[in-house]
C-alpha positions in Angstrom: 51.0 31.5 -31.0 48.2 33.7 -32.4 48.1 37.3 -31.0 45.7 39.1 -33.2 42.4 37.4 -33.7 39.9 39.6 -35.5 36.5 37.5 -36.1 35.1 35.1 -33.7 31.9 33.5 -33.3 30.6 33.8 -29.4 28.1 31.6 -28.1 25.8 33.5 -25.1 23.6 32.4 -22.6 22.3 34.4 -20.4 21.1 33.6 -17.0 17.7 31.8 -15.8 15.2 33.5 -13.4 15.0 32.3 -10.3 11.6 29.8 -9.0 8.9 31.7 -7.2 8.4 29.8 -3.9 5.5 27.6 -2.4 5.6 28.4 1.4 2.7 28.8 3.7 3.2 31.0 6.8 3.5 28.8 10.1 4.0 29.4 13.7 2.5 28.4 17.0 -1.4 28.9 17.2 -1.2 30.3 13.8 -1.7 27.2 11.4 -2.2 28.4 8.2 -0.6 32.5 8.6 -1.2 32.7 4.6 0.9 32.4 1.6 4.8 33.9 1.9 6.5 32.5 -0.9 9.0 34.8 -2.2 10.1 35.3 -5.9 12.9 34.3 -7.8 15.5 36.8 -8.7 16.4 37.7 -12.4 19.0 36.1 -14.3 22.5 37.9 -15.1 22.0 39.5 -18.9 25.2 39.3 -21.3 26.9 42.7 -22.2 29.4 43.9 -24.4 31.1 46.7 -23.6 33.9 48.9 -25.8 37.0 48.8 -24.1 39.6 51.5 -25.5 42.6 49.2 -23.4 41.4 45.8 -25.5 42.9 45.7 -29.0 41.8 41.8 -30.3 39.3 38.9 -29.8 41.7 36.4 -28.5 40.1 35.9 -25.1 37.3 35.2 -26.4 39.3 32.9 -29.3 39.8 30.9 -26.5 36.5 31.4 -24.3 33.9 31.2 -27.2 31.2 30.4 -24.1 29.7 33.4 -22.3 26.7 32.6 -19.5 25.3 34.6 -17.4 24.8 34.0 -13.7 21.2 32.6 -12.9 19.1 33.5 -10.2 17.9 32.8 -7.5 14.9 30.6 -6.0 13.0 32.8 -3.5 11.7 31.4 -0.4 9.3 30.9 2.6 9.1 34.0 5.1 8.6 36.4 2.0 12.5 36.3 0.7 13.1 37.5 -2.8 16.3 35.2 -4.4 18.7 37.4 -5.4 19.2 38.5 -9.4 22.3 37.3 -11.4 25.1 39.4 -11.7 25.2 40.8 -15.1 28.3 38.9 -18.0 30.2 42.0 -18.9 32.3 41.1 -22.2 34.9 44.2 -23.0 35.9 44.0 -26.9 38.1 46.3 -28.5 36.6 49.6 -30.6 35.1 49.2 -33.7 33.8 46.2 -32.9 31.1 44.8 -35.1 28.6 42.3 -34.3 26.7 40.0 -36.4 24.5 37.3 -36.4 25.5 34.0 -37.5 23.3 34.9 -41.1 25.2 38.3 -41.3 22.7 40.9 -39.5 24.4 42.8 -38.2 23.3 43.7 -34.6 25.5 46.4 -33.9 28.3 48.7 -34.0 30.7 49.2 -30.9 32.7 52.3 -31.6 33.7 55.1 -29.4 34.6 53.5 -25.4 32.2 52.6 -23.0 29.5 51.8 -25.8 28.1 48.7 -24.6 25.0 46.1 -25.9 22.9 43.8 -24.0 23.3 40.9 -26.2 21.3 38.6 -24.3 18.4 38.9 -21.7 18.6 37.2 -18.8 15.3 35.5 -17.6 12.6 36.8 -15.5 12.2 35.8 -12.2 9.2 33.9 -11.4 6.6 35.1 -8.9 5.8 33.4 -5.2 2.5 32.3 -4.2 2.1 36.0 -2.3 2.3 37.7 -4.9 0.1 35.5 -7.5 -2.5 36.0 -4.1 -6.0 37.6 -4.8 -8.8 38.4 -3.5 -10.7 35.1 -5.5 -7.3 33.3 -5.1 -5.9 33.7 -1.3 -3.8 31.1 -0.3 -2.1 29.6 -4.2 -0.7 26.4 -3.9 2.0 27.5 -7.2 4.4 29.3 -8.2 5.5 30.8 -11.4 9.0 29.1 -13.1 11.7 31.2 -13.5 12.0 32.4 -17.2 14.8 30.5 -19.3 17.6 33.6 -19.9 18.3 33.7 -24.2 20.7 31.9 -26.7 21.7 33.0 -29.0 25.1 32.8 -31.4 26.9 36.0 -32.3 29.7 36.7 -34.6 32.4 39.8 -33.7 34.7 41.1 -36.7 37.2 43.6 -35.3 37.5 46.4 -37.6 40.5 48.3 -37.0 39.6 52.2 -36.2 41.7 54.8 -37.8 42.7 57.9 -39.9 44.5 56.4 -42.2 45.0 53.0 -43.4 47.9 52.1 -45.9 47.7 49.5 -49.0 49.5 48.7 -51.0 51.5 45.0 -52.2 54.3 42.9 -49.7 57.4 44.3 -49.0 56.8 47.7 -50.6 57.4 49.5 -47.5 54.2 49.9 -45.3 55.4 48.7 -42.0 58.7 50.4 -42.1 56.7 53.9 -43.1 54.7 53.8 -40.2 57.4 52.9 -37.4 59.4 56.1 -38.5 56.3 57.8 -38.5 55.1 56.8 -35.1 56.1 55.0 -31.6 54.6 51.9 -33.4 57.1 48.7 -33.6 56.0 46.1 -36.2 57.6 43.6 -38.0 59.8 44.3 -40.3 62.0 41.9 -42.7 63.5 41.5 -46.0 60.7 39.2 -47.3 56.6 39.2 -48.6 54.3 39.0 -45.9 56.2 39.8 -43.3 53.2 41.4 -41.4 50.2 39.4 -40.5 48.4 41.5 -38.7 47.3 45.0 -38.9 49.5 47.4 -36.9 48.2 51.0 -35.9 50.7 54.1 -35.2 49.7 57.0 -33.8 51.1 60.3 -36.1 51.5 64.1 -34.6 51.7 67.0 -37.4 51.6 70.2 -34.8 48.3 70.7 -33.4 47.3 67.6 -35.3 46.9 63.9 -34.1 45.7 61.2 -36.0 46.3 57.7 -36.2 47.6 54.9 -39.3 46.9 52.1 -40.2 49.3 49.1 -41.6 47.5 46.9 -43.3 49.2 43.2 -44.1 49.9 43.0 -48.2 47.4 43.0 -51.2 47.8 40.7 -54.1 45.9 40.1 -57.0 42.6 38.0 -55.9 42.7 39.5 -52.3 38.8 40.2 -52.0 38.4 36.6 -53.4 40.2 35.3 -50.7 43.9 34.7 -52.1 46.7 35.5 -49.6 46.1 37.9 -46.8 43.4 40.3 -47.8 40.3 39.1 -47.1 41.0 38.7 -44.0 42.4 41.9 -43.5 40.4 44.7 -45.9 37.8 44.6 -42.8 40.0 46.8 -41.3 40.2 49.7 -43.9 37.0 50.4 -43.9 36.6 52.7 -41.7 39.9 55.0 -42.4 39.2 58.5 -43.9 41.9 58.4 -46.0 43.8 55.4 -48.1 47.6 56.0 -49.2 48.9 53.4 -51.7 52.9 52.9 -51.1 54.3 52.5 -53.7 58.1 50.1 -54.1 59.7 52.2 -56.7 63.0 49.7 -56.4 61.2 46.5 -57.0 63.1 43.6 -58.8 60.1 41.7 -59.9 59.3 41.1 -63.3 56.1 42.9 -64.6 56.2 45.4 -61.7 55.9 48.9 -62.4 54.2 51.7 -59.3 51.4 52.1 -62.1 50.8 48.1 -62.3 51.0 48.0 -58.6 48.5 51.0 -58.4 46.2 49.7 -60.8 45.7 46.2 -59.3 45.1 47.1 -55.6 42.4 49.7 -56.9 40.9 46.6 -58.6 40.9 44.7 -55.1 39.4 47.8 -53.3 36.6 47.7 -55.9 35.5 44.4 -56.1 35.4 44.6 -52.0 33.5 48.0 -52.4 32.2 50.9 -50.0 36.1 52.0 -50.3 35.3 54.4 -54.1 34.7 58.3 -52.0 37.8 57.9 -49.8 40.4 60.6 -50.8 43.3 58.7 -52.0 47.6 59.9 -51.9 50.6 57.4 -53.3 53.9 57.4 -51.7 56.7 56.7 -53.6 59.1 54.5 -51.4 62.9 53.6 -51.7 63.8 56.8 -53.4 67.5 56.1 -51.1 67.7 53.7 -54.2 69.0 55.3 -57.5 66.8 53.4 -59.6 63.5 53.8 -57.3 64.5 57.5 -57.8 64.6 57.4 -61.5 61.3 55.1 -61.5 59.4 58.0 -58.7 60.8 60.7 -61.6 59.2 58.6 -64.6 56.1 57.8 -63.1 55.2 61.4 -61.3 53.5 63.0 -63.6 51.4 60.2 -65.0 50.4 59.5 -61.3 49.0 63.3 -60.8 47.8 63.1 -64.1 45.4 60.8 -62.5 44.5 63.3 -60.0 46.8 61.5 -57.2 48.8 63.7 -54.7 52.4 62.2 -55.3 54.7 62.3 -52.3 58.2 60.4 -52.5 59.8 59.4 -49.8 62.6 57.1 -48.3 61.9 56.0 -44.5 65.9 54.7 -44.5 67.1 58.2 -44.7 64.1 59.8 -43.8 63.7 61.8 -47.2 60.3 63.5 -47.6 58.7 62.3 -44.7 57.7 65.5 -43.0 55.8 66.8 -46.5 54.1 63.6 -46.1 52.9 63.5 -42.5 51.2 67.3 -42.8 50.1 66.3 -46.2 48.1 63.6 -44.3 46.8 65.5 -41.6 45.0 67.9 -44.4 43.5 65.4 -45.0 42.4 64.1 -42.2 41.3 67.1 -41.1 39.7 68.0 -43.9 37.4 64.0 -43.8 36.7 65.2 -39.8 35.3 68.8 -40.7 33.3 66.7 -43.6 32.1 64.2 -41.6 28.4 65.0 -40.3 28.6 65.8 -36.7 27.0 62.8 -34.0 23.7 63.5 -32.1 23.3 62.3 -29.0 20.7 59.0 -29.0 17.6 59.9 -29.0 15.0 57.8 -26.8 11.9 57.0 -29.5 8.7 56.3 -27.6 6.7 53.8 -29.8 3.2 53.2 -27.3 1.2 50.2 -28.6 -1.5 50.3 -30.4 -5.2 51.2 -30.0 -6.2 47.2 -31.6 -2.5 45.5 -31.0 -4.1 42.7 -28.9 -0.3 41.6 -27.9 -0.7 38.3 -29.8 -1.1 37.2 -33.3 -3.4 33.3 -34.1 -1.5 32.2 -37.4 -2.9 28.8 -39.2 -0.3 26.4 -39.7 -1.8 23.6 -41.2 -4.9 21.8 -41.3 -6.8 22.3 -38.0 -3.9 23.9 -36.0 -2.7 26.6 -35.2 0.1 29.1 -33.8 0.2 31.6 -31.1 2.9 34.4 -31.5 3.2 37.1 -28.5 5.6 38.4 -25.6 3.0 37.4 -23.1 1.3 34.2 -24.0 5.1 32.9 -24.5 6.7 33.9 -21.8 3.1 32.5 -19.6 3.6 29.6 -20.5 7.5 29.1 -20.0 6.8 30.3 -16.4 3.5 27.4 -15.9 4.3 24.5 -13.9 2.2 21.7 -15.5 2.8 19.3 -12.8 -0.3 21.9 -10.6 -3.5 21.9 -11.7 -4.1 25.2 -10.0 -1.1 26.7 -12.1 -2.8 25.5 -15.5 -6.2 26.7 -14.5 -4.9 30.4 -13.3 -2.5 30.3 -16.8 -5.9 29.6 -18.5 -7.9 32.5 -16.5 -5.1 35.3 -18.1 -5.3 33.6 -21.8 -9.0 34.1 -21.9 -8.6 37.4 -20.5 -5.9 38.3 -23.1 -8.7 37.9 -25.9 -6.9 34.1 -27.1 -10.0 32.2 -26.8 -11.6 34.7 -28.4 -9.5 34.8 -31.5 -9.0 31.4 -32.0 -13.0 31.0 -32.3 -12.5 33.2 -34.8 -9.3 32.0 -36.9 -11.9 28.6 -37.7 -10.1 26.7 -34.2 -12.7 23.9 -33.5 -12.6 21.8 -30.2 -9.0 19.6 -30.6 -7.5 22.0 -32.5 -4.0 21.4 -31.7 -2.5 24.9 -31.0 1.2 25.5 -30.3 2.5 28.2 -27.8 6.4 28.6 -27.9 7.1 25.3 -27.6 4.8 23.6 -26.2 1.2 22.1 -27.9 -2.1 22.0 -26.3 -5.3 20.3 -27.6 -7.8 23.4 -27.7 -11.2 22.7 -26.1 -13.3 25.9 -25.0 -13.3 26.9 -21.6 -14.0 30.2 -21.4 -12.6 30.4 -17.6 -12.4 33.7 -15.8 -11.3 34.7 -12.6 -14.7 35.1 -11.3 -15.6 31.5 -11.8 -12.8 30.1 -10.3 -13.6 28.5 -6.9 -11.0 27.8 -4.2 -10.1 23.9 -3.2 -7.1 22.2 -2.2 -4.2 23.6 -2.8 -2.1 22.7 -6.1 -6.0 22.1 -7.8 -8.6 23.2 -9.8 -12.4 21.9 -10.0 -12.3 22.8 -13.5 -10.6 20.8 -14.2 -10.9 17.5 -12.8 -13.5 16.7 -16.1 -10.6 17.1 -18.4 -8.1 15.4 -16.3 -7.5 11.8 -15.4 -4.4 12.4 -13.5 -4.7 10.5 -9.7 -5.1 13.4 -6.8 -2.0 13.8 -4.7 -3.5 11.5 -1.9 -4.4 9.3 -4.4 -0.6 9.4 -5.7 0.8 9.1 -1.9 -1.2 5.9 -1.8 -0.1 4.6 -4.6 3.6 5.0 -4.3 3.0 3.4 -0.7 1.8 0.4 -2.9 4.8 -0.1 -4.7 6.9 -0.2 -2.1 4.5 -1.7 0.6 6.6 -5.9 1.1 4.2 -8.5 2.1 3.1 -8.7 6.3 3.2 -5.2 5.5 0.0 -3.3 7.6 -1.9 -1.5 5.0 -2.5 2.3 6.0 -5.8 4.2 5.8 -4.8 7.1 3.1 -7.0 6.8 0.7 -8.1 4.5 -2.1 -4.7 3.2 -3.4 -4.7 2.6 -7.2 -2.3 -0.5 -8.3 -0.9 -1.5 -11.4 -0.2 -0.1 -14.8 -2.8 2.8 -13.5 -0.4 4.6 -11.3 2.7 4.9 -13.7 1.9 8.2 -14.5 4.5 10.2 -16.8 3.8 13.0 -14.5 4.8 10.5 -11.0 6.9 7.9 -11.7 8.6 5.9 -9.0 10.0 10.0 -8.5 9.3 11.2 -4.5 8.6 14.7 -6.2 6.5 16.4 -4.6 5.7 18.2 -7.6 7.1 22.0 -6.8 8.1 24.3 -8.8 11.0 22.8 -10.5 9.7 19.7 -11.5 10.6 18.8 -15.4 8.6 15.7 -15.0 6.1 16.4 -18.1 7.0 18.3 -21.2 3.8 18.1 -23.1 0.3 19.6 -21.4 -2.3 21.2 -22.1 -4.2 24.5 -20.6 -7.4 24.1 -21.0 -8.1 21.1 -22.2 -6.6 17.3 -22.5 -3.0 17.6 -21.7 -0.9 15.5 -24.4 
């Protein structure tokens, strides 16, 4: 069974915001007490937090989908919906967060470091919050905004001061087991170590960590053996230590050739040329090993490398090695730049920033990009004419219509906002021109929409369900035949409330698709 995972693809979905409520206060002797629909709660976000007690990404390997809690919908009586709970995912120290395309989003190093990877959707406002002097009793509410959804790659890069590199069976696991309390698997066959092991070493007042990386072989940087999967774990190491087997019986192997092969792989991987290095000649308890160490010692020192001869079996030379590693780590820490507290950078909006852009996409087509317009469209209930007119007012006040005209848009041009498409018809709506009517209607859209009114739709439903011989209700002009089979209505009993999703392609200020 897999016990160590250092790379996973995580599918993240934040919680959706709750819908706002359309409600009118009613009580005895107060048949129309004003709007009292509450706001929807915000959806829960998905957070990544570094936990020092977590050492692997194994949990995400078996559960790759993460979803925040949805916000609750508003209710009458000015009751707001509850906020969805944030989903907090604990990750190991040294986790790199990337997109599936390889773009690095964040490097999570240090206990408690957090990152919001998906933001929850905003809750929709109820009709009580939308009321104003002109629109005293709105017959609509905002829909909850969907939560952000994306796929991210979590990649673990171990945080260690010293990285032990070398060929398989060079004695790296044995070394980390005798200088620290780590207990890696040790055996007399290659590739015994399949996962990185971390050990904590103490030399007087100095304490540092050592990483035992699985054995490298020629071609590791291109995917051969296990090297490509675990070379990332030495990226954060301040010191690299070559562990060399001086008593190997393989033909064509000697300490100089082993070091050259490993250095070639480190150079091919990249980014490690500036790390201080030393050489550990292991297995000098074997006569042939001691003789080989004496033979190559001067050649290695001629290259400027510090050489330490040890035996993990008899523990010869370990004290001198640990003190040498402690000195290199201390020097690396002293040379590292001091960490500065995160500064809060305020970037005010530019004076000429309208908050949106109008981009010609093709002949006669335009794309509107901007945080506000795209959010407004997502939160609009297009089954409600009053909500559509309200959206048109907001877009006009923002300057979208003027910008479209300046960009050369002609009446009837296809305009795209987010995932919605509209046929643009200049209207220049404004709140001052809004005339209150029946709830859920807007007289400014009557000439632009062929959709029947609420009374007509009710009569049409009753007409479809009427059996021969039933009395005829005088509730308004009935619509029979194909004309009543509207995409907005179909055969549903829906009252076209804020949560209706019967229509998916409509227009704001012109003909609806």
